[in-house]
C-alpha positions as a Python dict, from the first residue, in 0.01 Angstrom:
ca = {
    (1, 'M'): (0, 0, 0),
    (2, 'R'): (233, 229, 120),
    (3, 'T'): (81, 559, 296),
    (4, 'L'): (262, 913, 294),
    (5, 'L'): (55, 1127, 523),
    (6, 'I'): (124, 1515, 443),
    (7, 'V'): (-5, 1702, 759),
    (8, 'W'): (-57, 2093, 746),
    (9, 'W'): (-145, 2417, 931),
    (10, 'S'): (-152, 2764, 737),
    (11, 'S'): (-263, 3084, 874),
    (12, 'T'): (-131, 3273, 528),
    (13, 'G'): (-196, 2952, 295),
    (14, 'A'): (203, 2962, 244),
    (15, 'A'): (205, 2599, 441),
    (16, 'R'): (-135, 2509, 274),
    (17, 'A'): (32, 2572, -72),
    (18, 'L'): (340, 2348, 47),
    (19, 'A'): (201, 2064, 127),
    (20, 'E'): (-25, 2028, -166),
    (21, 'S'): (296, 2065, -392),
    (22, 'A'): (409, 1794, -180),
    (23, 'A'): (162, 1564, -244),
    (24, 'S'): (106, 1650, -611),
    (25, 'A'): (484, 1552, -668),
    (26, 'A'): (453, 1245, -445),
    (27, 'R'): (132, 1112, -630),
    (28, 'Q'): (347, 1173, -960),
    (29, 'S'): (637, 1014, -841),
    (30, 'A'): (587, 744, -599),
    (31, 'S'): (397, 447, -796),
    (32, 'G'): (237, 207, -510),
    (33, 'V'): (219, 508, -211),
    (34, 'R'): (-116, 671, -107),
    (35, 'V'): (-73, 1032, -15),
    (36, 'R'): (-313, 1175, 204),
    (37, 'C'): (-283, 1569, 275),
    (38, 'V'): (-503, 1668, 612),
    (39, 'R'): (-528, 1959, 791),
    (40, 'C'): (-399, 1891, 1151),
    (41, 'D'): (-721, 1969, 1332),
    (42, 'Q'): (-881, 1695, 1102),
    (43, 'V'): (-601, 1419, 1177),
    (44, 'Q'): (-713, 1104, 1407),
    (45, 'A'): (-476, 854, 1571),
    (46, 'V'): (-540, 606, 1371),
    (47, 'D'): (-390, 821, 1039),
    (48, 'L'): (-110, 858, 1226),
    (49, 'I'): (-99, 515, 1315),
    (50, 'E'): (-154, 385, 1006),
    (51, 'A'): (86, 611, 796),
    (52, 'D'): (424, 481, 664),
    (53, 'G'): (561, 824, 638),
    (54, 'L'): (514, 1164, 800),
    (55, 'L'): (533, 1536, 661),
    (56, 'F'): (439, 1795, 834),
    (57, 'A'): (381, 2114, 688),
    (58, 'C'): (298, 2475, 910),
    (59, 'P'): (475, 2771, 994),
    (60, 'E'): (779, 2825, 1208),
    (61, 'M'): (749, 3032, 1514),
    (62, 'L'): (1037, 3140, 1721),
    (63, 'G'): (1197, 2821, 1621),
    (64, 'S'): (935, 2562, 1662),
    (65, 'M'): (644, 2442, 1447),
    (66, 'A'): (328, 2659, 1482),
    (67, 'G'): (-19, 2559, 1539),
}
């Protein structure tokens, strides 16, 4: 089974809502794919290594990822 890891960080809740929506849509449309949605400070190196796909959801500050 393939794994999609969604890593998020949010200060206002908007990026978290985006990550949760993406996770929900992926779970509904992708059979045979395990979807994990994890806050960035809880992600371990093994999570990144084991993931087949990554999606990052976070605020943008001055043109780069915040958090």
